[in-house]
PDBQT receptor file of N, H, CA, C and O in Angstrom, charges set to zero:
ATOM      1  N   UNK A   1     -40.257 104.845 -19.792  1.00  0.00    +0.000 N 
ATOM      2  CA  UNK A   1     -41.381 105.555 -20.385  1.00  0.00    +0.000 C 
ATOM      3  C   UNK A   1     -40.853 106.661 -21.307  1.00  0.00    +0.000 C 
ATOM      4  O   UNK A   1     -39.888 107.348 -20.973  1.00  0.00    +0.000 OA
ATOM      5  N   UNK A   2     -41.485 106.821 -22.453  1.00  0.00    +0.000 N 
ATOM      6  H   UNK A   2     -42.268 106.263 -22.725  1.00  0.00    +0.000 HD
ATOM      7  CA  UNK A   2     -41.077 107.829 -23.426  1.00  0.00    +0.000 C 
ATOM      8  C   UNK A   2     -41.509 109.214 -22.958  1.00  0.00    +0.000 C 
ATOM      9  O   UNK A   2     -42.551 109.366 -22.321  1.00  0.00    +0.000 OA
ATOM     10  N   UNK A   3     -40.711 110.209 -23.276  1.00  0.00    +0.000 N 
ATOM     11  H   UNK A   3     -39.865 110.085 -23.794  1.00  0.00    +0.000 HD
ATOM     12  CA  UNK A   3     -41.082 111.573 -22.931  1.00  0.00    +0.000 C 
ATOM     13  C   UNK A   3     -42.021 112.143 -23.995  1.00  0.00    +0.000 C 
ATOM     14  O   UNK A   3     -41.929 111.768 -25.164  1.00  0.00    +0.000 OA
ATOM     15  N   UNK A   4     -42.929 113.050 -23.599  1.00  0.00    +0.000 N 
ATOM     16  H   UNK A   4     -43.004 113.354 -22.649  1.00  0.00    +0.000 HD
ATOM     17  CA  UNK A   4     -43.891 113.610 -24.552  1.00  0.00    +0.000 C 
ATOM     18  C   UNK A   4     -43.243 114.334 -25.725  1.00  0.00    +0.000 C 
ATOM     19  O   UNK A   4     -43.852 114.437 -26.790  1.00  0.00    +0.000 OA
ATOM     20  N   UNK A   5     -42.011 114.844 -25.555  1.00  0.00    +0.000 N 
ATOM     21  H   UNK A   5     -41.516 114.760 -24.691  1.00  0.00    +0.000 HD
ATOM     22  CA  UNK A   5     -41.355 115.565 -26.634  1.00  0.00    +0.000 C 
ATOM     23  C   UNK A   5     -41.090 114.662 -27.838  1.00  0.00    +0.000 C 
ATOM     24  O   UNK A   5     -40.902 115.158 -28.949  1.00  0.00    +0.000 OA
ATOM     25  N   UNK A   6     -41.073 113.351 -27.633  1.00  0.00    +0.000 N 
ATOM     26  H   UNK A   6     -41.225 112.948 -26.731  1.00  0.00    +0.000 HD
ATOM     27  CA  UNK A   6     -40.800 112.419 -28.717  1.00  0.00    +0.000 C 
ATOM     28  C   UNK A   6     -42.073 112.058 -29.481  1.00  0.00    +0.000 C 
ATOM     29  O   UNK A   6     -42.021 111.317 -30.462  1.00  0.00    +0.000 OA
ATOM     30  N   UNK A   7     -43.201 112.575 -29.037  1.00  0.00    +0.000 N 
ATOM     31  H   UNK A   7     -43.243 113.177 -28.239  1.00  0.00    +0.000 HD
ATOM     32  CA  UNK A   7     -44.477 112.289 -29.682  1.00  0.00    +0.000 C 
ATOM     33  C   UNK A   7     -45.032 113.567 -30.313  1.00  0.00    +0.000 C 
ATOM     34  O   UNK A   7     -44.861 114.660 -29.774  1.00  0.00    +0.000 OA
ATOM     35  N   UNK A   8     -45.689 113.419 -31.446  1.00  0.00    +0.000 N 
ATOM     36  H   UNK A   8     -45.828 112.530 -31.884  1.00  0.00    +0.000 HD
ATOM     37  CA  UNK A   8     -46.298 114.576 -32.091  1.00  0.00    +0.000 C 
ATOM     38  C   UNK A   8     -47.440 114.121 -32.993  1.00  0.00    +0.000 C 
ATOM     39  O   UNK A   8     -47.404 113.027 -33.555  1.00  0.00    +0.000 OA
ATOM     40  N   UNK A   9     -48.443 114.966 -33.121  1.00  0.00    +0.000 N 
ATOM     41  H   UNK A   9     -48.472 115.856 -32.665  1.00  0.00    +0.000 HD
ATOM     42  CA  UNK A   9     -49.557 114.742 -34.042  1.00  0.00    +0.000 C 
ATOM     43  C   UNK A   9     -49.746 116.033 -34.816  1.00  0.00    +0.000 C 
ATOM     44  O   UNK A   9     -49.941 117.095 -34.225  1.00  0.00    +0.000 OA
ATOM     45  N   UNK A  10     -49.689 115.944 -36.147  1.00  0.00    +0.000 N 
ATOM     46  H   UNK A  10     -49.531 115.082 -36.628  1.00  0.00    +0.000 HD
ATOM     47  CA  UNK A  10     -49.848 117.117 -36.998  1.00  0.00    +0.000 C 
ATOM     48  C   UNK A  10     -50.920 116.862 -38.042  1.00  0.00    +0.000 C 
ATOM     49  O   UNK A  10     -51.006 115.775 -38.613  1.00  0.00    +0.000 OA
ATOM     50  N   UNK A  11     -51.729 117.870 -38.281  1.00  0.00    +0.000 N 
ATOM     51  H   UNK A  11     -51.659 118.753 -37.817  1.00  0.00    +0.000 HD
ATOM     52  CA  UNK A  11     -52.676 117.857 -39.402  1.00  0.00    +0.000 C 
ATOM     53  C   UNK A  11     -52.079 118.756 -40.470  1.00  0.00    +0.000 C 
ATOM     54  O   UNK A  11     -51.727 119.906 -40.208  1.00  0.00    +0.000 OA
ATOM     55  N   UNK A  12     -51.971 118.223 -41.666  1.00  0.00    +0.000 N 
ATOM     56  H   UNK A  12     -52.257 117.288 -41.879  1.00  0.00    +0.000 HD
ATOM     57  CA  UNK A  12     -51.420 118.993 -42.787  1.00  0.00    +0.000 C 
ATOM     58  C   UNK A  12     -52.534 119.184 -43.808  1.00  0.00    +0.000 C 
ATOM     59  O   UNK A  12     -53.097 118.216 -44.319  1.00  0.00    +0.000 OA
ATOM     60  N   UNK A  13     -52.842 120.443 -44.097  1.00  0.00    +0.000 N 
ATOM     61  H   UNK A  13     -52.384 121.229 -43.682  1.00  0.00    +0.000 HD
ATOM     62  CA  UNK A  13     -53.889 120.768 -45.064  1.00  0.00    +0.000 C 
ATOM     63  C   UNK A  13     -53.244 121.093 -46.398  1.00  0.00    +0.000 C 
ATOM     64  O   UNK A  13     -52.440 122.019 -46.505  1.00  0.00    +0.000 OA
ATOM     65  N   UNK A  14     -53.600 120.331 -47.399  1.00  0.00    +0.000 N 
ATOM     66  H   UNK A  14     -54.254 119.579 -47.311  1.00  0.00    +0.000 HD
ATOM     67  CA  UNK A  14     -53.147 120.567 -48.764  1.00  0.00    +0.000 C 
ATOM     68  C   UNK A  14     -54.366 120.289 -49.633  1.00  0.00    +0.000 C 
ATOM     69  O   UNK A  14     -55.465 120.716 -49.281  1.00  0.00    +0.000 OA
ATOM     70  N   UNK A  15     -54.218 119.609 -50.724  1.00  0.00    +0.000 N 
ATOM     71  H   UNK A  15     -53.325 119.261 -51.009  1.00  0.00    +0.000 HD
ATOM     72  CA  UNK A  15     -55.378 119.224 -51.528  1.00  0.00    +0.000 C 
ATOM     73  C   UNK A  15     -56.218 118.197 -50.779  1.00  0.00    +0.000 C 
ATOM     74  O   UNK A  15     -57.440 118.170 -50.917  1.00  0.00    +0.000 OA
ATOM     75  N   UNK A  16     -55.566 117.356 -49.989  1.00  0.00    +0.000 N 
ATOM     76  H   UNK A  16     -54.572 117.378 -49.876  1.00  0.00    +0.000 HD
ATOM     77  CA  UNK A  16     -56.236 116.411 -49.111  1.00  0.00    +0.000 C 
ATOM     78  C   UNK A  16     -55.803 116.713 -47.686  1.00  0.00    +0.000 C 
ATOM     79  O   UNK A  16     -54.899 117.519 -47.461  1.00  0.00    +0.000 OA
ATOM     80  N   UNK A  17     -56.431 116.082 -46.751  1.00  0.00    +0.000 N 
ATOM     81  H   UNK A  17     -57.165 115.428 -46.934  1.00  0.00    +0.000 HD
ATOM     82  CA  UNK A  17     -56.067 116.213 -45.346  1.00  0.00    +0.000 C 
ATOM     83  C   UNK A  17     -55.152 115.058 -44.995  1.00  0.00    +0.000 C 
ATOM     84  O   UNK A  17     -55.428 113.914 -45.355  1.00  0.00    +0.000 OA
ATOM     85  N   UNK A  18     -54.070 115.346 -44.299  1.00  0.00    +0.000 N 
ATOM     86  H   UNK A  18     -53.846 116.276 -44.007  1.00  0.00    +0.000 HD
ATOM     87  CA  UNK A  18     -53.119 114.321 -43.896  1.00  0.00    +0.000 C 
ATOM     88  C   UNK A  18     -52.837 114.475 -42.414  1.00  0.00    +0.000 C 
ATOM     89  O   UNK A  18     -52.676 115.586 -41.910  1.00  0.00    +0.000 OA
ATOM     90  N   UNK A  19     -52.780 113.345 -41.723  1.00  0.00    +0.000 N 
ATOM     91  H   UNK A  19     -52.911 112.442 -42.132  1.00  0.00    +0.000 HD
ATOM     92  CA  UNK A  19     -52.407 113.353 -40.310  1.00  0.00    +0.000 C 
ATOM     93  C   UNK A  19     -51.077 112.620 -40.190  1.00  0.00    +0.000 C 
ATOM     94  O   UNK A  19     -50.939 111.491 -40.663  1.00  0.00    +0.000 OA
ATOM     95  N   UNK A  20     -50.102 113.261 -39.558  1.00  0.00    +0.000 N 
ATOM     96  H   UNK A  20     -50.214 114.178 -39.173  1.00  0.00    +0.000 HD
ATOM     97  CA  UNK A  20     -48.787 112.657 -39.339  1.00  0.00    +0.000 C 
ATOM     98  C   UNK A  20     -48.621 112.430 -37.837  1.00  0.00    +0.000 C 
ATOM     99  O   UNK A  20     -48.621 113.374 -37.046  1.00  0.00    +0.000 OA
ATOM    100  N   UNK A  21     -48.479 111.157 -37.462  1.00  0.00    +0.000 N 
ATOM    101  H   UNK A  21     -48.480 110.390 -38.104  1.00  0.00    +0.000 HD
ATOM    102  CA  UNK A  21     -48.337 110.782 -36.058  1.00  0.00    +0.000 C 
ATOM    103  C   UNK A  21     -46.928 110.251 -35.836  1.00  0.00    +0.000 C 
ATOM    104  O   UNK A  21     -46.502 109.312 -36.508  1.00  0.00    +0.000 OA
ATOM    105  N   UNK A  22     -46.206 110.849 -34.898  1.00  0.00    +0.000 N 
ATOM    106  H   UNK A  22     -46.552 111.612 -34.352  1.00  0.00    +0.000 HD
ATOM    107  CA  UNK A  22     -44.883 110.368 -34.517  1.00  0.00    +0.000 C 
ATOM    108  C   UNK A  22     -44.974 109.871 -33.083  1.00  0.00    +0.000 C 
ATOM    109  O   UNK A  22     -45.333 110.619 -32.173  1.00  0.00    +0.000 OA
ATOM    110  N   UNK A  23     -44.642 108.587 -32.893  1.00  0.00    +0.000 N 
ATOM    111  H   UNK A  23     -44.351 107.980 -33.631  1.00  0.00    +0.000 HD
ATOM    112  CA  UNK A  23     -44.704 107.978 -31.562  1.00  0.00    +0.000 C 
ATOM    113  C   UNK A  23     -43.655 106.887 -31.449  1.00  0.00    +0.000 C 
ATOM    114  O   UNK A  23     -43.502 106.055 -32.343  1.00  0.00    +0.000 OA
ATOM    115  N   UNK A  24     -42.946 106.906 -30.351  1.00  0.00    +0.000 N 
ATOM    116  H   UNK A  24     -43.070 107.582 -29.624  1.00  0.00    +0.000 HD
ATOM    117  CA  UNK A  24     -41.971 105.857 -30.045  1.00  0.00    +0.000 C 
ATOM    118  C   UNK A  24     -40.958 105.666 -31.170  1.00  0.00    +0.000 C 
ATOM    119  O   UNK A  24     -40.563 104.540 -31.475  1.00  0.00    +0.000 OA
ATOM    120  N   UNK A  25     -40.539 106.776 -31.787  1.00  0.00    +0.000 N 
ATOM    121  H   UNK A  25     -40.859 107.690 -31.539  1.00  0.00    +0.000 HD
ATOM    122  CA  UNK A  25     -39.517 106.720 -32.827  1.00  0.00    +0.000 C 
ATOM    123  C   UNK A  25     -40.023 106.361 -34.217  1.00  0.00    +0.000 C 
ATOM    124  O   UNK A  25     -39.222 106.248 -35.145  1.00  0.00    +0.000 OA
ATOM    125  N   UNK A  26     -41.325 106.179 -34.386  1.00  0.00    +0.000 N 
ATOM    126  H   UNK A  26     -41.976 106.270 -33.632  1.00  0.00    +0.000 HD
ATOM    127  CA  UNK A  26     -41.904 105.840 -35.692  1.00  0.00    +0.000 C 
ATOM    128  C   UNK A  26     -42.870 106.930 -36.128  1.00  0.00    +0.000 C 
ATOM    129  O   UNK A  26     -43.556 107.534 -35.304  1.00  0.00    +0.000 OA
ATOM    130  N   UNK A  27     -42.915 107.175 -37.439  1.00  0.00    +0.000 N 
ATOM    131  H   UNK A  27     -42.357 106.685 -38.108  1.00  0.00    +0.000 HD
ATOM    132  CA  UNK A  27     -43.841 108.157 -37.994  1.00  0.00    +0.000 C 
ATOM    133  C   UNK A  27     -44.786 107.468 -38.965  1.00  0.00    +0.000 C 
ATOM    134  O   UNK A  27     -44.365 106.703 -39.833  1.00  0.00    +0.000 OA
ATOM    135  N   UNK A  28     -46.073 107.753 -38.801  1.00  0.00    +0.000 N 
ATOM    136  H   UNK A  28     -46.416 108.374 -38.096  1.00  0.00    +0.000 HD
ATOM    137  CA  UNK A  28     -47.116 107.206 -39.664  1.00  0.00    +0.000 C 
ATOM    138  C   UNK A  28     -47.863 108.376 -40.283  1.00  0.00    +0.000 C 
ATOM    139  O   UNK A  28     -48.285 109.290 -39.576  1.00  0.00    +0.000 OA
ATOM    140  N   UNK A  29     -48.028 108.352 -41.603  1.00  0.00    +0.000 N 
ATOM    141  H   UNK A  29     -47.685 107.609 -42.178  1.00  0.00    +0.000 HD
ATOM    142  CA  UNK A  29     -48.768 109.393 -42.311  1.00  0.00    +0.000 C 
ATOM    143  C   UNK A  29     -50.026 108.773 -42.898  1.00  0.00    +0.000 C 
ATOM    144  O   UNK A  29     -49.962 107.796 -43.645  1.00  0.00    +0.000 OA
ATOM    145  N   UNK A  30     -51.186 109.358 -42.548  1.00  0.00    +0.000 N 
ATOM    146  H   UNK A  30     -51.238 110.151 -41.942  1.00  0.00    +0.000 HD
ATOM    147  CA  UNK A  30     -52.471 108.813 -42.974  1.00  0.00    +0.000 C 
ATOM    148  C   UNK A  30     -53.241 109.888 -43.739  1.00  0.00    +0.000 C 
ATOM    149  O   UNK A  30     -53.531 110.946 -43.182  1.00  0.00    +0.000 OA
ATOM    150  N   UNK A  31     -53.579 109.634 -45.018  1.00  0.00    +0.000 N 
ATOM    151  H   UNK A  31     -53.344 108.775 -45.471  1.00  0.00    +0.000 HD
ATOM    152  CA  UNK A  31     -54.348 110.615 -45.797  1.00  0.00    +0.000 C 
ATOM    153  C   UNK A  31     -55.861 110.447 -45.571  1.00  0.00    +0.000 C 
ATOM    154  O   UNK A  31     -56.351 109.338 -45.358  1.00  0.00    +0.000 OA
ATOM    155  N   UNK A  32     -56.575 111.560 -45.623  1.00  0.00    +0.000 N 
ATOM    156  H   UNK A  32     -56.177 112.460 -45.797  1.00  0.00    +0.000 HD
ATOM    157  CA  UNK A  32     -58.026 111.557 -45.477  1.00  0.00    +0.000 C 
ATOM    158  C   UNK A  32     -58.636 112.455 -46.538  1.00  0.00    +0.000 C 
ATOM    159  O   UNK A  32     -58.045 113.469 -46.909  1.00  0.00    +0.000 OA
ATOM    160  N   UNK A  33     -59.802 112.095 -47.024  1.00  0.00    +0.000 N 
ATOM    161  H   UNK A  33     -60.283 111.272 -46.723  1.00  0.00    +0.000 HD
ATOM    162  CA  UNK A  33     -60.552 112.938 -47.958  1.00  0.00    +0.000 C 
ATOM    163  C   UNK A  33     -61.340 114.016 -47.208  1.00  0.00    +0.000 C 
ATOM    164  O   UNK A  33     -61.471 115.145 -47.682  1.00  0.00    +0.000 OA
ATOM    165  N   UNK A  34     -61.858 113.656 -46.037  1.00  0.00    +0.000 N 
ATOM    166  H   UNK A  34     -61.751 112.740 -45.652  1.00  0.00    +0.000 HD
ATOM    167  CA  UNK A  34     -62.737 114.559 -45.296  1.00  0.00    +0.000 C 
ATOM    168  C   UNK A  34     -62.026 115.169 -44.089  1.00  0.00    +0.000 C 
ATOM    169  O   UNK A  34     -61.311 114.478 -43.363  1.00  0.00    +0.000 OA
ATOM    170  N   UNK A  35     -62.225 116.452 -43.886  1.00  0.00    +0.000 N 
ATOM    171  H   UNK A  35     -62.806 117.014 -44.476  1.00  0.00    +0.000 HD
ATOM    172  CA  UNK A  35     -61.615 117.149 -42.765  1.00  0.00    +0.000 C 
ATOM    173  C   UNK A  35     -62.053 116.557 -41.428  1.00  0.00    +0.000 C 
ATOM    174  O   UNK A  35     -61.234 116.382 -40.525  1.00  0.00    +0.000 OA
ATOM    175  N   UNK A  36     -63.334 116.250 -41.301  1.00  0.00    +0.000 N 
ATOM    176  H   UNK A  36     -63.999 116.392 -42.034  1.00  0.00    +0.000 HD
ATOM    177  CA  UNK A  36     -63.850 115.717 -40.043  1.00  0.00    +0.000 C 
ATOM    178  C   UNK A  36     -63.189 114.417 -39.638  1.00  0.00    +0.000 C 
ATOM    179  O   UNK A  36     -62.899 114.204 -38.460  1.00  0.00    +0.000 OA
ATOM    180  N   UNK A  37     -62.951 113.554 -40.597  1.00  0.00    +0.000 N 
ATOM    181  H   UNK A  37     -63.187 113.727 -41.553  1.00  0.00    +0.000 HD
ATOM    182  CA  UNK A  37     -62.299 112.277 -40.307  1.00  0.00    +0.000 C 
ATOM    183  C   UNK A  37     -60.851 112.499 -39.871  1.00  0.00    +0.000 C 
ATOM    184  O   UNK A  37     -60.372 111.855 -38.938  1.00  0.00    +0.000 OA
ATOM    185  N   UNK A  38     -60.162 113.410 -40.549  1.00  0.00    +0.000 N 
ATOM    186  H   UNK A  38     -60.552 113.933 -41.307  1.00  0.00    +0.000 HD
ATOM    187  CA  UNK A  38     -58.772 113.710 -40.202  1.00  0.00    +0.000 C 
ATOM    188  C   UNK A  38     -58.684 114.279 -38.792  1.00  0.00    +0.000 C 
ATOM    189  O   UNK A  38     -57.825 113.875 -38.009  1.00  0.00    +0.000 OA
ATOM    190  N   UNK A  39     -59.571 115.214 -38.468  1.00  0.00    +0.000 N 
ATOM    191  H   UNK A  39     -60.269 115.542 -39.104  1.00  0.00    +0.000 HD
ATOM    192  CA  UNK A  39     -59.532 115.829 -37.142  1.00  0.00    +0.000 C 
ATOM    193  C   UNK A  39     -59.875 114.823 -36.048  1.00  0.00    +0.000 C 
ATOM    194  O   UNK A  39     -59.267 114.838 -34.977  1.00  0.00    +0.000 OA
ATOM    195  N   UNK A  40     -60.834 113.961 -36.307  1.00  0.00    +0.000 N 
ATOM    196  H   UNK A  40     -61.328 113.949 -37.176  1.00  0.00    +0.000 HD
ATOM    197  CA  UNK A  40     -61.211 112.948 -35.330  1.00  0.00    +0.000 C 
ATOM    198  C   UNK A  40     -60.052 111.992 -35.057  1.00  0.00    +0.000 C 
ATOM    199  O   UNK A  40     -59.756 111.676 -33.904  1.00  0.00    +0.000 OA
ATOM    200  N   UNK A  41     -59.405 111.541 -36.113  1.00  0.00    +0.000 N 
ATOM    201  H   UNK A  41     -59.645 111.798 -37.049  1.00  0.00    +0.000 HD
ATOM    202  CA  UNK A  41     -58.262 110.644 -35.973  1.00  0.00    +0.000 C 
ATOM    203  C   UNK A  41     -57.121 111.337 -35.224  1.00  0.00    +0.000 C 
ATOM    204  O   UNK A  41     -56.524 110.760 -34.315  1.00  0.00    +0.000 OA
ATOM    205  N   UNK A  42     -56.828 112.569 -35.610  1.00  0.00    +0.000 N 
ATOM    206  H   UNK A  42     -57.313 113.038 -36.348  1.00  0.00    +0.000 HD
ATOM    207  CA  UNK A  42     -55.755 113.327 -34.966  1.00  0.00    +0.000 C 
ATOM    208  C   UNK A  42     -56.046 113.545 -33.481  1.00  0.00    +0.000 C 
ATOM    209  O   UNK A  42     -55.159 113.396 -32.641  1.00  0.00    +0.000 OA
ATOM    210  N   UNK A  43     -57.276 113.892 -33.167  1.00  0.00    +0.000 N 
ATOM    211  H   UNK A  43     -57.997 114.013 -33.849  1.00  0.00    +0.000 HD
ATOM    212  CA  UNK A  43     -57.646 114.107 -31.766  1.00  0.00    +0.000 C 
ATOM    213  C   UNK A  43     -57.475 112.833 -30.943  1.00  0.00    +0.000 C 
ATOM    214  O   UNK A  43     -56.981 112.878 -29.817  1.00  0.00    +0.000 OA
ATOM    215  N   UNK A  44     -57.880 111.709 -31.505  1.00  0.00    +0.000 N 
ATOM    216  H   UNK A  44     -58.281 111.672 -32.420  1.00  0.00    +0.000 HD
ATOM    217  CA  UNK A  44     -57.742 110.436 -30.799  1.00  0.00    +0.000 C 
ATOM    218  C   UNK A  44     -56.287 110.070 -30.561  1.00  0.00    +0.000 C 
ATOM    219  O   UNK A  44     -55.929 109.603 -29.480  1.00  0.00    +0.000 OA
ATOM    220  N   UNK A  45     -55.445 110.281 -31.569  1.00  0.00    +0.000 N 
ATOM    221  H   UNK A  45     -55.736 110.660 -32.448  1.00  0.00    +0.000 HD
ATOM    222  CA  UNK A  45     -54.025 109.969 -31.424  1.00  0.00    +0.000 C 
ATOM    223  C   UNK A  45     -53.349 110.918 -30.438  1.00  0.00    +0.000 C 
ATOM    224  O   UNK A  45     -52.504 110.501 -29.646  1.00  0.00    +0.000 OA
ATOM    225  N   UNK A  46     -53.721 112.187 -30.489  1.00  0.00    +0.000 N 
ATOM    226  H   UNK A  46     -54.407 112.526 -31.132  1.00  0.00    +0.000 HD
ATOM    227  CA  UNK A  46     -53.150 113.157 -29.558  1.00  0.00    +0.000 C 
ATOM    228  C   UNK A  46     -53.535 112.819 -28.123  1.00  0.00    +0.000 C 
ATOM    229  O   UNK A  46     -52.709 112.928 -27.217  1.00  0.00    +0.000 OA
ATOM    230  N   UNK A  47     -54.773 112.414 -27.913  1.00  0.00    +0.000 N 
ATOM    231  H   UNK A  47     -55.444 112.326 -28.650  1.00  0.00    +0.000 HD
ATOM    232  CA  UNK A  47     -55.219 112.015 -26.583  1.00  0.00    +0.000 C 
ATOM    233  C   UNK A  47     -54.423 110.804 -26.096  1.00  0.00    +0.000 C 
ATOM    234  O   UNK A  47     -53.977 110.758 -24.949  1.00  0.00    +0.000 OA
ATOM    235  N   UNK A  48     -54.254 109.832 -26.980  1.00  0.00    +0.000 N 
ATOM    236  H   UNK A  48     -54.616 109.869 -27.911  1.00  0.00    +0.000 HD
ATOM    237  CA  UNK A  48     -53.520 108.613 -26.641  1.00  0.00    +0.000 C 
ATOM    238  C   UNK A  48     -52.080 108.926 -26.242  1.00  0.00    +0.000 C 
ATOM    239  O   UNK A  48     -51.547 108.321 -25.311  1.00  0.00    +0.000 OA
ATOM    240  N   UNK A  49     -51.452 109.867 -26.942  1.00  0.00    +0.000 N 
ATOM    241  H   UNK A  49     -51.885 110.359 -27.698  1.00  0.00    +0.000 HD
ATOM    242  CA  UNK A  49     -50.051 110.194 -26.708  1.00  0.00    +0.000 C 
ATOM    243  C   UNK A  49     -49.844 111.317 -25.700  1.00  0.00    +0.000 C 
ATOM    244  O   UNK A  49     -48.716 111.564 -25.274  1.00  0.00    +0.000 OA
ATOM    245  N   UNK A  50     -50.906 111.993 -25.318  1.00  0.00    +0.000 N 
ATOM    246  H   UNK A  50     -51.822 111.793 -25.664  1.00  0.00    +0.000 HD
ATOM    247  CA  UNK A  50     -50.788 113.074 -24.350  1.00  0.00    +0.000 C 
ATOM    248  C   UNK A  50     -50.153 114.332 -24.913  1.00  0.00    +0.000 C 
ATOM    249  O   UNK A  50     -49.399 115.010 -24.215  1.00  0.00    +0.000 OA
ATOM    250  N   UNK A  51     -50.450 114.655 -26.180  1.00  0.00    +0.000 N 
ATOM    251  H   UNK A  51     -51.062 114.104 -26.747  1.00  0.00    +0.000 HD
ATOM    252  CA  UNK A  51     -49.894 115.845 -26.828  1.00  0.00    +0.000 C 
ATOM    253  C   UNK A  51     -51.021 116.671 -27.442  1.00  0.00    +0.000 C 
ATOM    254  O   UNK A  51     -52.166 116.224 -27.507  1.00  0.00    +0.000 OA
ATOM    255  N   UNK A  52     -50.689 117.872 -27.889  1.00  0.00    +0.000 N 
ATOM    256  H   UNK A  52     -49.759 118.235 -27.836  1.00  0.00    +0.000 HD
ATOM    257  CA  UNK A  52     -51.631 118.734 -28.606  1.00  0.00    +0.000 C 
ATOM    258  C   UNK A  52     -51.490 118.488 -30.101  1.00  0.00    +0.000 C 
ATOM    259  O   UNK A  52     -50.418 118.113 -30.576  1.00  0.00    +0.000 OA
ATOM    260  N   UNK A  53     -52.559 118.696 -30.832  1.00  0.00    +0.000 N 
ATOM    261  H   UNK A  53     -53.430 119.000 -30.446  1.00  0.00    +0.000 HD
ATOM    262  CA  UNK A  53     -52.521 118.579 -32.291  1.00  0.00    +0.000 C 
ATOM    263  C   UNK A  53     -51.970 119.880 -32.860  1.00  0.00    +0.000 C 
ATOM    264  O   UNK A  53     -52.457 120.962 -32.533  1.00  0.00    +0.000 OA
ATOM    265  N   UNK A  54     -50.958 119.774 -33.706  1.00  0.00    +0.000 N 
ATOM    266  H   UNK A  54     -50.562 118.895 -33.971  1.00  0.00    +0.000 HD
ATOM    267  CA  UNK A  54     -50.417 120.928 -34.422  1.00  0.00    +0.000 C 
ATOM    268  C   UNK A  54     -51.021 120.941 -35.818  1.00  0.00    +0.000 C 
ATOM    269  O   UNK A  54     -51.259 119.882 -36.397  1.00  0.00    +0.000 OA
ATOM    270  N   UNK A  55     -51.267 122.103 -36.355  1.00  0.00    +0.000 N 
ATOM    271  H   UNK A  55     -51.073 122.964 -35.884  1.00  0.00    +0.000 HD
ATOM    272  CA  UNK A  55     -51.866 122.210 -37.675  1.00  0.00    +0.000 C 
ATOM    273  C   UNK A  55     -50.942 122.999 -38.588  1.00  0.00    +0.000 C 
ATOM    274  O   UNK A  55     -50.372 124.017 -38.196  1.00  0.00    +0.000 OA
ATOM    275  N   UNK A  56     -50.805 122.510 -39.808  1.00  0.00    +0.000 N 
ATOM    276  H   UNK A  56     -51.268 121.683 -40.126  1.00  0.00    +0.000 HD
ATOM    277  CA  UNK A  56     -49.942 123.180 -40.780  1.00  0.00    +0.000 C 
ATOM    278  C   UNK A  56     -50.638 123.186 -42.131  1.00  0.00    +0.000 C 
ATOM    279  O   UNK A  56     -51.215 122.183 -42.550  1.00  0.00    +0.000 OA
ATOM    280  N   UNK A  57     -50.578 124.326 -42.806  1.00  0.00    +0.000 N 
ATOM    281  H   UNK A  57     -50.109 125.141 -42.465  1.00  0.00    +0.000 HD
ATOM    282  CA  UNK A  57     -51.122 124.433 -44.156  1.00  0.00    +0.000 C 
ATOM    283  C   UNK A  57     -49.959 124.494 -45.114  1.00  0.00    +0.000 C 
ATOM    284  O   UNK A  57     -49.107 125.377 -45.009  1.00  0.00    +0.000 OA
ATOM    285  N   UNK A  58     -49.914 123.552 -46.061  1.00  0.00    +0.000 N 
ATOM    286  H   UNK A  58     -50.605 122.835 -46.146  1.00  0.00    +0.000 HD
ATOM    287  CA  UNK A  58     -48.837 123.568 -47.046  1.00  0.00    +0.000 C 
ATOM    288  C   UNK A  58     -49.032 124.767 -47.958  1.00  0.00    +0.000 C 
ATOM    289  O   UNK A  58     -50.151 125.083 -48.363  1.00  0.00    +0.000 OA
ATOM    290  N   UNK A  59     -47.948 125.417 -48.267  1.00  0.00    +0.000 N 
ATOM    291  H   UNK A  59     -47.039 125.161 -47.938  1.00  0.00    +0.000 HD
ATOM    292  CA  UNK A  59     -48.024 126.561 -49.170  1.00  0.00    +0.000 C 
ATOM    293  C   UNK A  59     -47.794 126.104 -50.603  1.00  0.00    +0.000 C 
ATOM    294  O   UNK A  59     -47.123 125.102 -50.848  1.00  0.00    +0.000 OA
ATOM    295  N   UNK A  60     -48.348 126.836 -51.525  1.00  0.00    +0.000 N 
ATOM    296  H   UNK A  60     -48.893 127.650 -51.326  1.00  0.00    +0.000 HD
ATOM    297  CA  UNK A  60     -48.263 126.469 -52.940  1.00  0.00    +0.000 C 
ATOM    298  C   UNK A  60     -46.880 126.660 -53.509  1.00  0.00    +0.000 C 
ATOM    299  O   UNK A  60     -46.656 126.392 -54.689  1.00  0.00    +0.000 OA
TER     300      UNK A  60
């Protein structure tokens, strides 16, 4: 079984919303136009992986 430290879910706020999911050694980045959709997806992935969602705002 994988340890939780190897899993992560991040929401990145820039011009668009992006969710970056790292699980089982793979990283998937999914762009979203709407904040609500990004947060819903991130919450679902975090629940699945047993981690908290981290949020980051890209600086200009």
